[in-house]
C-alpha positions in Angstrom: -3.0 -7.9 -1.6 -6.8 -8.8 -1.8 -7.7 -11.6 -4.1 -9.7 -9.3 -6.4 -6.5 -7.2 -6.8 -4.6 -10.4 -7.7 -7.2 -11.1 -10.4 -6.7 -7.6 -11.8 -3.0 -8.2 -11.9 -3.5 -11.6 -13.6 -5.6 -9.9 -16.3 -3.0 -7.0 -16.6 -0.3 -9.5 -17.1 -2.3 -11.1 -19.9 -2.6 -7.7 -21.6 1.1 -7.2 -21.1 2.0 -10.5 -22.8 -0.4 -9.8 -25.7 0.9 -6.2 -26.2 4.5 -7.5 -26.4 3.6 -10.4 -28.6 1.8 -8.3 -31.1 4.5 -5.7 -31.2 7.2 -8.3 -31.7 5.3 -10.4 -34.3 7.4 -10.9 -37.4 4.4 -12.1 -39.4 1.4 -9.8 -39.5 2.1 -7.7 -36.4 -1.0 -6.1 -35.1 0.2 -2.7 -33.8 -3.4 -1.6 -33.1 -3.7 -4.5 -30.6 -0.3 -3.7 -29.2 -1.4 -0.2 -28.4 -4.8 -1.3 -27.0 -3.4 -4.0 -24.8 -0.6 -1.7 -23.5 -3.4 0.7 -22.3 -5.4 -2.2 -20.9 -2.4 -3.5 -18.9 -1.8 -0.2 -17.2 -5.6 0.4 -16.6 -5.8 -3.0 -14.8 -2.7 -2.3 -12.7 -4.2 1.0 -11.6 -7.4 -0.7 -10.7 -5.5 -3.3 -8.7 -3.8 -0.6 -6.8 -7.0 1.3 -6.1 -8.7 -1.9 -4.8 -5.7 -2.6 -2.6 -5.8 0.9 -1.2 -9.6 0.7 -0.8 -10.2 3.7 -3.1 -13.4 3.6 -5.2 -13.1 4.3 -8.8 -15.6 4.8 -11.7 -15.9 2.3 -14.6 -13.6 4.3 -16.9 -10.8 3.7 -19.3 -9.2 7.1 -18.7 -5.8 6.4 -17.1 -5.3 10.0 -16.1 -8.5 9.8 -14.0 -7.3 6.6 -12.4 -3.9 8.1 -11.7 -5.6 11.1 -10.0 -7.3 8.7 -7.7 -3.9 7.1 -6.8 -1.9 10.4 -6.3 -3.0 11.3 -2.8 -1.4 8.1 -1.5 1.3 7.8 -4.2 2.4 11.4 -5.0 5.6 10.3 -6.8 3.4 8.6 -9.4 2.9 12.1 -10.9 5.8 11.1 -13.1 3.4 8.7 -14.9 1.1 11.4 -16.1 2.6 11.8 -19.6 2.5 8.0 -20.1 -1.1 7.9 -18.8 -2.1 10.6 -21.3 -0.4 8.8 -24.2 -1.9 5.4 -23.4 -5.4 6.6 -22.7 -6.0 7.5 -26.3 -5.3 3.8 -27.3 -8.4 2.6 -25.3 -10.5 3.4 -28.4 -8.4 5.2 -31.1 -7.4 2.1 -33.1 -10.3 -0.2 -32.3 -12.5 0.9 -35.2 -12.0 1.5 -38.9 -10.4 4.8 -40.0 -7.1 4.8 -38.1 -4.3 2.3 -37.7 -1.3 2.3 -35.4 2.1 2.3 -36.9 5.1 0.6 -35.5 6.5 3.8 -33.9 3.2 4.4 -32.0 3.2 0.8 -30.8 6.8 1.2 -29.7 5.9 4.3 -27.7 2.9 2.5 -26.2 5.0 -0.5 -25.1 7.6 1.8 -23.6 5.0 3.8 -21.6 3.4 0.6 -20.5 6.7 -0.8 -19.2 7.5 2.4 -17.3 4.1 2.5 -15.6 4.0 -1.2 -14.9 7.4 -1.1 -13.2 6.2 1.3 -10.4 2.7 -0.2 -10.1 3.9 -3.8 -10.0 6.6 -2.9 -7.4 3.9 -1.4 -5.1 1.7 -4.5 -5.4 4.4 -7.0 -4.5 
């Protein structure tokens, strides 16, 4: 794996840890942050894969677009589409006033993140 891919994975793991920590917090959990960092984790894993596979990608937060770039080489990842769609909305949805994530949304985001991470991480090992 190229060193830049390793850097993306390192950052993704930081987002993973933050998402889990915020979701599990007993005092003042930040479900907005849990959803955001779940999306960020998967985005960074997709980008690590694309760099490893030498596939260019735009500066974008849309996980479905990044997934589409991966599919020619990894067609079985089509199974990630629903999770990519779910997580993409969390790149911006809860970052500004007006909407707040609830525990159930955070739970769904964490579950989707873990499913995607499992396959992406396996490929990068």
